N, C-alpha and C positions, 0 to 999 in steps of 0.2 A: 504494500500500500504506500503510495506517495503522499507526502504532506506538502501543503503549500507553505511558503515562508511565514505567513501570518500564523498558521497553526503551530509551527515550530517555536516561534517567539512566545506565543501564548502558553505553550507547554513549559517553557523555561521560567516564565513569570509565576506559574502556579506551583512550582517545585523549588523549595529553598536549596541553596548550595550547602554541601557538606562543609564541615570546618576546614578540611584540607583544601577543598576547592576555593573557599573564601581566602585562605592564605595565598594560594596560587594566583588568584585574581588580584589581590593586593600587591603582590610582588610584581606581577605583569604591569599593573598601572604605574607603580613606582619606576620601573625600568623605562617605560614609555615617556614619563615625565622627564626623567634624567636625560634620555636621548634627545628629547625636544630642546631642553635647555642647552645641551652641548651643541646641537646643530645651529640654534639661533645665535648663540654666542660666537661661534665660528663665523657665521654670516655677518654678524655685527662688526666683527674685527676686520672684515674685508670690504666694508662700505667705504666709498670715497667721501671726502669732506663735504661735498655738495649734498649728497644723500643724508649724511649725518645731520647737517644743518636742517634739512627738511623734517627730520624727526625730532629736532630740538636737542641734539647732543653735540658735544665737541669731541675731538679725537681722543683726548685724555679720558673723558668719561666713558667713551665707547671701549677703549682698551682696558680700563679698570673693570668694566662689566665682563668683557671677554676673558679676562684672566681668572675670574671667579671659578671655583670648582663646580662641577655639574650638580653635585648633591646639595648645594646651597641655593636658597631662593634669593 
């Protein structure tokens, strides 16, 4: 029997995650956040002065942010 996407999502919302699954999801979410921070900080460090001015930053502020470690907000 094939399920539509809607039925699959409804099934997941009716059934709570096991504790191990909750931990796995929390770890996955954290890793995604860290990767996003890393990628955006690398991109920020590569912007030229004109683009930095457009977003309201100067070179020093951008480099300070880019040097932050990915696990820090």
